mmCIF file as gemmi writes it, N, C-alpha and C atoms, coordinates in Angstrom:
data_model
loop_
_atom_site.group_PDB
_atom_site.id
_atom_site.type_symbol
_atom_site.label_atom_id
_atom_site.label_alt_id
_atom_site.label_comp_id
_atom_site.label_asym_id
_atom_site.label_entity_id
_atom_site.label_seq_id
_atom_site.pdbx_PDB_ins_code
_atom_site.Cartn_x
_atom_site.Cartn_y
_atom_site.Cartn_z
_atom_site.occupancy
_atom_site.B_iso_or_equiv
_atom_site.pdbx_formal_charge
_atom_site.auth_seq_id
_atom_site.auth_asym_id
_atom_site.pdbx_PDB_model_num
ATOM 1 N N . UNK Axp A 1 ? 162.217 -190.343 -160.688 1 0 ? 1 A 1
ATOM 2 C CA . UNK Axp A 1 ? 161.996 -191.499 -161.535 1 0 ? 1 A 1
ATOM 3 C C . UNK Axp A 1 ? 162.049 -191.054 -162.991 1 0 ? 1 A 1
ATOM 4 N N . UNK Axp A 2 ? 163.043 -191.489 -163.712 1 0 ? 2 A 1
ATOM 5 C CA . UNK Axp A 2 ? 163.199 -191.192 -165.131 1 0 ? 2 A 1
ATOM 6 C C . UNK Axp A 2 ? 163.21 -189.703 -165.44 1 0 ? 2 A 1
ATOM 7 N N . UNK Axp A 3 ? 163.607 -188.879 -164.506 1 0 ? 3 A 1
ATOM 8 C CA . UNK Axp A 3 ? 163.688 -187.446 -164.736 1 0 ? 3 A 1
ATOM 9 C C . UNK Axp A 3 ? 162.348 -186.742 -164.715 1 0 ? 3 A 1
ATOM 10 N N . UNK Axp A 4 ? 161.321 -187.389 -164.194 1 0 ? 4 A 1
ATOM 11 C CA . UNK Axp A 4 ? 159.982 -186.797 -164.128 1 0 ? 4 A 1
ATOM 12 C C . UNK Axp A 4 ? 159.685 -186.469 -162.668 1 0 ? 4 A 1
ATOM 13 N N . UNK Axp A 5 ? 159.279 -185.233 -162.432 1 0 ? 5 A 1
ATOM 14 C CA . UNK Axp A 5 ? 158.952 -184.859 -161.052 1 0 ? 5 A 1
ATOM 15 C C . UNK Axp A 5 ? 157.547 -185.356 -160.702 1 0 ? 5 A 1
ATOM 16 N N . UNK Axp A 6 ? 157.267 -185.336 -159.423 1 0 ? 6 A 1
ATOM 17 C CA . UNK Axp A 6 ? 155.954 -185.776 -158.955 1 0 ? 6 A 1
ATOM 18 C C . UNK Axp A 6 ? 154.851 -184.868 -159.505 1 0 ? 6 A 1
ATOM 19 N N . UNK Axp A 7 ? 155.137 -183.58 -159.604 1 0 ? 7 A 1
ATOM 20 C CA . UNK Axp A 7 ? 154.154 -182.636 -160.128 1 0 ? 7 A 1
ATOM 21 C C . UNK Axp A 7 ? 153.836 -182.924 -161.596 1 0 ? 7 A 1
ATOM 22 N N . UNK Axp A 8 ? 154.869 -183.238 -162.393 1 0 ? 8 A 1
ATOM 23 C CA . UNK Axp A 8 ? 154.654 -183.552 -163.803 1 0 ? 8 A 1
ATOM 24 C C . UNK Axp A 8 ? 153.853 -184.841 -163.966 1 0 ? 8 A 1
ATOM 25 N N . UNK Axp A 9 ? 154.136 -185.836 -163.148 1 0 ? 9 A 1
ATOM 26 C CA . UNK Axp A 9 ? 153.414 -187.098 -163.209 1 0 ? 9 A 1
ATOM 27 C C . UNK Axp A 9 ? 151.95 -186.9 -162.827 1 0 ? 9 A 1
ATOM 28 N N . UNK Axp A 10 ? 151.708 -186.094 -161.805 1 0 ? 10 A 1
ATOM 29 C CA . UNK Axp A 10 ? 150.342 -185.807 -161.379 1 0 ? 10 A 1
ATOM 30 C C . UNK Axp A 10 ? 149.581 -185.052 -162.468 1 0 ? 10 A 1
ATOM 31 N N . UNK Axp A 11 ? 150.214 -184.075 -163.082 1 0 ? 11 A 1
ATOM 32 C CA . UNK Axp A 11 ? 149.572 -183.313 -164.153 1 0 ? 11 A 1
ATOM 33 C C . UNK Axp A 11 ? 149.242 -184.214 -165.335 1 0 ? 11 A 1
ATOM 34 N N . UNK Axp A 12 ? 150.156 -185.109 -165.688 1 0 ? 12 A 1
ATOM 35 C CA . UNK Axp A 12 ? 149.908 -186.062 -166.768 1 0 ? 12 A 1
ATOM 36 C C . UNK Axp A 12 ? 148.709 -186.949 -166.444 1 0 ? 12 A 1
ATOM 37 N N . UNK Axp A 13 ? 148.656 -187.451 -165.229 1 0 ? 13 A 1
ATOM 38 C CA . UNK Axp A 13 ? 147.541 -188.306 -164.814 1 0 ? 13 A 1
ATOM 39 C C . UNK Axp A 13 ? 146.22 -187.565 -164.797 1 0 ? 13 A 1
ATOM 40 N N . UNK Axp A 14 ? 146.259 -186.306 -164.377 1 0 ? 14 A 1
ATOM 41 C CA . UNK Axp A 14 ? 145.019 -185.532 -164.317 1 0 ? 14 A 1
ATOM 42 C C . UNK Axp A 14 ? 144.513 -185.149 -165.701 1 0 ? 14 A 1
ATOM 43 N N . UNK Axp A 15 ? 145.371 -185.047 -166.683 1 0 ? 15 A 1
ATOM 44 C CA . UNK Axp A 15 ? 144.91 -184.689 -168.02 1 0 ? 15 A 1
ATOM 45 C C . UNK Axp A 15 ? 144.585 -185.933 -168.839 1 0 ? 15 A 1
ATOM 46 N N . UNK Axp A 16 ? 145.571 -186.775 -169.069 1 0 ? 16 A 1
ATOM 47 C CA . UNK Axp A 16 ? 145.352 -187.925 -169.938 1 0 ? 16 A 1
ATOM 48 C C . UNK Axp A 16 ? 144.648 -189.078 -169.234 1 0 ? 16 A 1
ATOM 49 N N . UNK Axp A 17 ? 144.974 -189.313 -167.985 1 0 ? 17 A 1
ATOM 50 C CA . UNK Axp A 17 ? 144.331 -190.405 -167.243 1 0 ? 17 A 1
ATOM 51 C C . UNK Axp A 17 ? 142.854 -190.175 -167.045 1 0 ? 17 A 1
ATOM 52 N N . UNK Axp A 18 ? 142.493 -188.988 -166.587 1 0 ? 18 A 1
ATOM 53 C CA . UNK Axp A 18 ? 141.082 -188.672 -166.379 1 0 ? 18 A 1
ATOM 54 C C . UNK Axp A 18 ? 140.346 -188.609 -167.71 1 0 ? 18 A 1
ATOM 55 N N . UNK Axp A 19 ? 140.985 -188.082 -168.751 1 0 ? 19 A 1
ATOM 56 C CA . UNK Axp A 19 ? 140.343 -188.024 -170.073 1 0 ? 19 A 1
ATOM 57 C C . UNK Axp A 19 ? 140.058 -189.429 -170.595 1 0 ? 19 A 1
ATOM 58 N N . UNK Axp A 20 ? 141.008 -190.338 -170.438 1 0 ? 20 A 1
ATOM 59 C CA . UNK Axp A 20 ? 140.795 -191.722 -170.88 1 0 ? 20 A 1
ATOM 60 C C . UNK Axp A 20 ? 139.676 -192.373 -170.077 1 0 ? 20 A 1
ATOM 61 N N . UNK Axp A 21 ? 139.643 -192.118 -168.788 1 0 ? 21 A 1
ATOM 62 C CA . UNK Axp A 21 ? 138.586 -192.671 -167.934 1 0 ? 21 A 1
ATOM 63 C C . UNK Axp A 21 ? 137.221 -192.111 -168.335 1 0 ? 21 A 1
ATOM 64 N N . UNK Axp A 22 ? 137.151 -190.828 -168.678 1 0 ? 22 A 1
ATOM 65 C CA . UNK Axp A 22 ? 135.887 -190.222 -169.096 1 0 ? 22 A 1
ATOM 66 C C . UNK Axp A 22 ? 135.404 -190.823 -170.423 1 0 ? 22 A 1
ATOM 67 N N . UNK Axp A 23 ? 136.317 -191.029 -171.354 1 0 ? 23 A 1
ATOM 68 C CA . UNK Axp A 23 ? 135.941 -191.668 -172.614 1 0 ? 23 A 1
ATOM 69 C C . UNK Axp A 23 ? 135.44 -193.088 -172.384 1 0 ? 23 A 1
ATOM 70 N N . UNK Axp A 24 ? 136.074 -193.801 -171.479 1 0 ? 24 A 1
ATOM 71 C CA . UNK Axp A 24 ? 135.624 -195.15 -171.146 1 0 ? 24 A 1
ATOM 72 C C . UNK Axp A 24 ? 134.225 -195.121 -170.528 1 0 ? 24 A 1
ATOM 73 N N . UNK Axp A 25 ? 133.96 -194.15 -169.669 1 0 ? 25 A 1
ATOM 74 C CA . UNK Axp A 25 ? 132.629 -194.035 -169.067 1 0 ? 25 A 1
ATOM 75 C C . UNK Axp A 25 ? 131.576 -193.707 -170.124 1 0 ? 25 A 1
ATOM 76 N N . UNK Axp A 26 ? 131.924 -192.872 -171.117 1 0 ? 26 A 1
ATOM 77 C CA . UNK Axp A 26 ? 130.995 -192.595 -172.205 1 0 ? 26 A 1
ATOM 78 C C . UNK Axp A 26 ? 130.71 -193.861 -173.005 1 0 ? 26 A 1
ATOM 79 N N . UNK Axp A 27 ? 131.729 -194.68 -173.222 1 0 ? 27 A 1
ATOM 80 C CA . UNK Axp A 27 ? 131.529 -195.963 -173.894 1 0 ? 27 A 1
ATOM 81 C C . UNK Axp A 27 ? 130.574 -196.847 -173.094 1 0 ? 27 A 1
ATOM 82 N N . UNK Axp A 28 ? 130.736 -196.889 -171.786 1 0 ? 28 A 1
ATOM 83 C CA . UNK Axp A 28 ? 129.863 -197.699 -170.934 1 0 ? 28 A 1
ATOM 84 C C . UNK Axp A 28 ? 128.43 -197.193 -171.001 1 0 ? 28 A 1
ATOM 85 N N . UNK Axp A 29 ? 128.228 -195.876 -170.99 1 0 ? 29 A 1
ATOM 86 C CA . UNK Axp A 29 ? 126.878 -195.311 -171.087 1 0 ? 29 A 1
ATOM 87 C C . UNK Axp A 29 ? 126.251 -195.691 -172.419 1 0 ? 29 A 1
ATOM 88 N N . UNK Axp A 30 ? 127.024 -195.604 -173.505 1 0 ? 30 A 1
ATOM 89 C CA . UNK Axp A 30 ? 126.515 -195.998 -174.821 1 0 ? 30 A 1
ATOM 90 C C . UNK Axp A 30 ? 126.156 -197.47 -174.873 1 0 ? 30 A 1
ATOM 91 N N . UNK Axp A 31 ? 126.991 -198.303 -174.288 1 0 ? 31 A 1
ATOM 92 C CA . UNK Axp A 31 ? 126.705 -199.741 -174.235 1 0 ? 31 A 1
ATOM 93 C C . UNK Axp A 31 ? 125.442 -200.014 -173.425 1 0 ? 31 A 1
ATOM 94 N N . UNK Axp A 32 ? 125.28 -199.303 -172.328 1 0 ? 32 A 1
ATOM 95 C CA . UNK Axp A 32 ? 124.084 -199.445 -171.498 1 0 ? 32 A 1
ATOM 96 C C . UNK Axp A 32 ? 122.837 -199.054 -172.275 1 0 ? 32 A 1
ATOM 97 N N . UNK Axp A 33 ? 122.907 -197.962 -173.009 1 0 ? 33 A 1
ATOM 98 C CA . UNK Axp A 33 ? 121.761 -197.522 -173.816 1 0 ? 33 A 1
ATOM 99 C C . UNK Axp A 33 ? 121.459 -198.523 -174.919 1 0 ? 33 A 1
ATOM 100 N N . UNK Axp A 34 ? 122.484 -199.079 -175.536 1 0 ? 34 A 1
ATOM 101 C CA . UNK Axp A 34 ? 122.282 -200.016 -176.637 1 0 ? 34 A 1
ATOM 102 C C . UNK Axp A 34 ? 121.679 -201.33 -176.148 1 0 ? 34 A 1
ATOM 103 N N . UNK Axp A 35 ? 122.207 -201.861 -175.032 1 0 ? 35 A 1
ATOM 104 C CA . UNK Axp A 35 ? 121.719 -203.141 -174.517 1 0 ? 35 A 1
ATOM 105 C C . UNK Axp A 35 ? 120.305 -203.03 -173.942 1 0 ? 35 A 1
ATOM 106 N N . UNK Axp A 36 ? 119.944 -201.862 -173.444 1 0 ? 36 A 1
ATOM 107 C CA . UNK Axp A 36 ? 118.607 -201.696 -172.879 1 0 ? 36 A 1
ATOM 108 C C . UNK Axp A 36 ? 117.597 -201.264 -173.932 1 0 ? 36 A 1
ATOM 109 N N . UNK Axp A 37 ? 118.059 -201.059 -175.186 1 0 ? 37 A 1
ATOM 110 C CA . UNK Axp A 37 ? 117.199 -200.614 -176.283 1 0 ? 37 A 1
ATOM 111 C C . UNK Axp A 37 ? 116.427 -199.359 -175.88 1 0 ? 37 A 1
ATOM 112 N N . UNK Axp A 38 ? 117.16 -198.359 -175.432 1 0 ? 38 A 1
ATOM 113 C CA . UNK Axp A 38 ? 116.577 -197.15 -174.86 1 0 ? 38 A 1
ATOM 114 C C . UNK Axp A 38 ? 115.929 -196.242 -175.896 1 0 ? 38 A 1
ATOM 115 N N . UNK Axp A 39 ? 116.29 -196.341 -177.151 1 0 ? 39 A 1
ATOM 116 C CA . UNK Axp A 39 ? 115.755 -195.43 -178.158 1 0 ? 39 A 1
ATOM 117 C C . UNK Axp A 39 ? 116.516 -194.117 -178.135 1 0 ? 39 A 1
ATOM 118 N N . UNK Axp A 40 ? 116.098 -193.208 -179.016 1 0 ? 40 A 1
ATOM 119 C CA . UNK Axp A 40 ? 116.819 -191.933 -179.122 1 0 ? 40 A 1
ATOM 120 C C . UNK Axp A 40 ? 116.64 -191.064 -177.886 1 0 ? 40 A 1
ATOM 121 N N . UNK Axp A 41 ? 115.422 -190.947 -177.415 1 0 ? 41 A 1
ATOM 122 C CA . UNK Axp A 41 ? 115.16 -190.103 -176.246 1 0 ? 41 A 1
ATOM 123 C C . UNK Axp A 41 ? 115.813 -190.686 -174.997 1 0 ? 41 A 1
ATOM 124 N N . UNK Axp A 42 ? 115.669 -191.988 -174.815 1 0 ? 42 A 1
ATOM 125 C CA . UNK Axp A 42 ? 116.27 -192.638 -173.65 1 0 ? 42 A 1
ATOM 126 C C . UNK Axp A 42 ? 117.782 -192.553 -173.663 1 0 ? 42 A 1
ATOM 127 N N . UNK Axp A 43 ? 118.367 -192.695 -174.835 1 0 ? 43 A 1
ATOM 128 C CA . UNK Axp A 43 ? 119.819 -192.589 -174.961 1 0 ? 43 A 1
ATOM 129 C C . UNK Axp A 43 ? 120.283 -191.178 -174.626 1 0 ? 43 A 1
ATOM 130 N N . UNK Axp A 44 ? 119.546 -190.175 -175.12 1 0 ? 44 A 1
ATOM 131 C CA . UNK Axp A 44 ? 119.889 -188.786 -174.8 1 0 ? 44 A 1
ATOM 132 C C . UNK Axp A 44 ? 119.81 -188.551 -173.297 1 0 ? 44 A 1
ATOM 133 N N . UNK Axp A 45 ? 118.757 -189.046 -172.673 1 0 ? 45 A 1
ATOM 134 C CA . UNK Axp A 45 ? 118.584 -188.851 -171.23 1 0 ? 45 A 1
ATOM 135 C C . UNK Axp A 45 ? 119.705 -189.552 -170.464 1 0 ? 45 A 1
ATOM 136 N N . UNK Axp A 46 ? 120.045 -190.778 -170.872 1 0 ? 46 A 1
ATOM 137 C CA . UNK Axp A 46 ? 121.142 -191.488 -170.21 1 0 ? 46 A 1
ATOM 138 C C . UNK Axp A 46 ? 122.455 -190.717 -170.319 1 0 ? 46 A 1
ATOM 139 N N . UNK Axp A 47 ? 122.77 -190.262 -171.533 1 0 ? 47 A 1
ATOM 140 C CA . UNK Axp A 47 ? 124.017 -189.519 -171.703 1 0 ? 47 A 1
ATOM 141 C C . UNK Axp A 47 ? 123.986 -188.21 -170.934 1 0 ? 47 A 1
ATOM 142 N N . UNK Axp A 48 ? 122.862 -187.505 -170.948 1 0 ? 48 A 1
ATOM 143 C CA . UNK Axp A 48 ? 122.787 -186.216 -170.263 1 0 ? 48 A 1
ATOM 144 C C . UNK Axp A 48 ? 122.93 -186.384 -168.758 1 0 ? 48 A 1
ATOM 145 N N . UNK Axp A 49 ? 122.172 -187.304 -168.199 1 0 ? 49 A 1
ATOM 146 C CA . UNK Axp A 49 ? 122.163 -187.461 -166.74 1 0 ? 49 A 1
ATOM 147 C C . UNK Axp A 49 ? 123.459 -188.084 -166.238 1 0 ? 49 A 1
ATOM 148 N N . UNK Axp A 50 ? 123.91 -189.165 -166.871 1 0 ? 50 A 1
ATOM 149 C CA . UNK Axp A 50 ? 125.083 -189.869 -166.364 1 0 ? 50 A 1
ATOM 150 C C . UNK Axp A 50 ? 126.385 -189.141 -166.679 1 0 ? 50 A 1
ATOM 151 N N . UNK Axp A 51 ? 126.393 -188.312 -167.717 1 0 ? 51 A 1
ATOM 152 C CA . UNK Axp A 51 ? 127.607 -187.582 -168.064 1 0 ? 51 A 1
ATOM 153 C C . UNK Axp A 51 ? 127.613 -186.167 -167.486 1 0 ? 51 A 1
ATOM 154 N N . UNK Axp A 52 ? 126.589 -185.8 -166.735 1 0 ? 52 A 1
ATOM 155 C CA . UNK Axp A 52 ? 126.496 -184.454 -166.189 1 0 ? 52 A 1
ATOM 156 C C . UNK Axp A 52 ? 127.67 -184.134 -165.27 1 0 ? 52 A 1
ATOM 157 N N . UNK Axp A 53 ? 128.109 -185.095 -164.474 1 0 ? 53 A 1
ATOM 158 C CA . UNK Axp A 53 ? 129.26 -184.878 -163.59 1 0 ? 53 A 1
ATOM 159 C C . UNK Axp A 53 ? 130.541 -184.645 -164.365 1 0 ? 53 A 1
ATOM 160 N N . UNK Axp A 54 ? 130.685 -185.342 -165.488 1 0 ? 54 A 1
ATOM 161 C CA . UNK Axp A 54 ? 131.879 -185.14 -166.316 1 0 ? 54 A 1
ATOM 162 C C . UNK Axp A 54 ? 131.871 -183.745 -166.923 1 0 ? 54 A 1
ATOM 163 N N . UNK Axp A 55 ? 130.705 -183.258 -167.3 1 0 ? 55 A 1
ATOM 164 C CA . UNK Axp A 55 ? 130.589 -181.909 -167.86 1 0 ? 55 A 1
ATOM 165 C C . UNK Axp A 55 ? 131.025 -180.884 -166.822 1 0 ? 55 A 1
ATOM 166 N N . UNK Axp A 56 ? 130.631 -181.084 -165.581 1 0 ? 56 A 1
ATOM 167 C CA . UNK Axp A 56 ? 131.039 -180.187 -164.507 1 0 ? 56 A 1
ATOM 168 C C . UNK Axp A 56 ? 132.539 -180.202 -164.282 1 0 ? 56 A 1
ATOM 169 N N . UNK Axp A 57 ? 133.146 -181.382 -164.37 1 0 ? 57 A 1
ATOM 170 C CA . UNK Axp A 57 ? 134.591 -181.492 -164.186 1 0 ? 57 A 1
ATOM 171 C C . UNK Axp A 57 ? 135.333 -180.769 -165.299 1 0 ? 57 A 1
ATOM 172 N N . UNK Axp A 58 ? 134.877 -180.938 -166.538 1 0 ? 58 A 1
ATOM 173 C CA . UNK Axp A 58 ? 135.51 -180.268 -167.67 1 0 ? 58 A 1
ATOM 174 C C . UNK Axp A 58 ? 135.314 -178.757 -167.56 1 0 ? 58 A 1
ATOM 175 N N . UNK Axp A 59 ? 134.116 -178.32 -167.151 1 0 ? 59 A 1
ATOM 176 C CA . UNK Axp A 59 ? 133.857 -176.885 -166.982 1 0 ? 59 A 1
ATOM 177 C C . UNK Axp A 59 ? 134.78 -176.293 -165.921 1 0 ? 59 A 1
ATOM 178 N N . UNK Axp A 60 ? 135.032 -177.038 -164.848 1 0 ? 60 A 1
ATOM 179 C CA . UNK Axp A 60 ? 135.93 -176.563 -163.792 1 0 ? 60 A 1
ATOM 180 C C . UNK Axp A 60 ? 137.338 -176.352 -164.339 1 0 ? 60 A 1
ATOM 181 N N . UNK Axp A 61 ? 137.808 -177.277 -165.157 1 0 ? 61 A 1
ATOM 182 C CA . UNK Axp A 61 ? 139.143 -177.148 -165.744 1 0 ? 61 A 1
ATOM 183 C C . UNK Axp A 61 ? 139.204 -175.933 -166.666 1 0 ? 61 A 1
ATOM 184 N N . UNK Axp A 62 ? 138.175 -175.743 -167.483 1 0 ? 62 A 1
ATOM 185 C CA . UNK Axp A 62 ? 138.147 -174.603 -168.407 1 0 ? 62 A 1
ATOM 186 C C . UNK Axp A 62 ? 138.117 -173.283 -167.637 1 0 ? 62 A 1
ATOM 187 N N . UNK Axp A 63 ? 137.306 -173.202 -166.601 1 0 ? 63 A 1
ATOM 188 C CA . UNK Axp A 63 ? 137.219 -171.981 -165.8 1 0 ? 63 A 1
ATOM 189 C C . UNK Axp A 63 ? 138.558 -171.688 -165.122 1 0 ? 63 A 1
ATOM 190 N N . UNK Axp A 64 ? 139.207 -172.716 -164.606 1 0 ? 64 A 1
ATOM 191 C CA . UNK Axp A 64 ? 140.526 -172.518 -163.979 1 0 ? 64 A 1
ATOM 192 C C . UNK Axp A 64 ? 141.53 -171.98 -164.979 1 0 ? 64 A 1
ATOM 193 N N . UNK Axp A 65 ? 141.518 -172.496 -166.198 1 0 ? 65 A 1
ATOM 194 C CA . UNK Axp A 65 ? 142.461 -172.029 -167.231 1 0 ? 65 A 1
ATOM 195 C C . UNK Axp A 65 ? 142.16 -170.588 -167.624 1 0 ? 65 A 1
ATOM 196 N N . UNK Axp A 66 ? 140.862 -170.239 -167.777 1 0 ? 66 A 1
ATOM 197 C CA . UNK Axp A 66 ? 140.498 -168.891 -168.186 1 0 ? 66 A 1
ATOM 198 C C . UNK Axp A 66 ? 140.823 -167.863 -167.117 1 0 ? 66 A 1
ATOM 199 N N . UNK Axp A 67 ? 140.589 -168.205 -165.868 1 0 ? 67 A 1
ATOM 200 C CA . UNK Axp A 67 ? 140.831 -167.273 -164.777 1 0 ? 67 A 1
ATOM 201 C C . UNK Axp A 67 ? 142.266 -167.309 -164.27 1 0 ? 67 A 1
ATOM 202 N N . UNK Axp A 68 ? 143.046 -168.267 -164.73 1 0 ? 68 A 1
ATOM 203 C CA . UNK Axp A 68 ? 144.446 -168.371 -164.313 1 0 ? 68 A 1
ATOM 204 C C . UNK Axp A 68 ? 144.628 -168.846 -162.892 1 0 ? 68 A 1
ATOM 205 N N . UNK Axp A 69 ? 143.737 -169.665 -162.427 1 0 ? 69 A 1
ATOM 206 C CA . UNK Axp A 69 ? 143.808 -170.168 -161.054 1 0 ? 69 A 1
ATOM 207 C C . UNK Axp A 69 ? 144.771 -171.346 -161 1 0 ? 69 A 1
C-alpha cells in the first residue's frame, strides 16, 4: 500500500500512534483532576498513579533501545 511495508506501518503506529494516545490520556487525567477540584496533592497522586503504566511502557522502549533488543 503506497510503497509502505507492513513492518513500517506497524512501527509508525507504535511510535506516533501510541504517543498520541498517551498524550490524550494525560489530557484526560488533567481534566479529571480539574473537574474534581483535586488540589495540588490530589492532582500529583492522580497523575502518578494513573500514568504509572505509561511510564513503564516508555521505560520498556528505552531499555530495548539501550540494550539493542
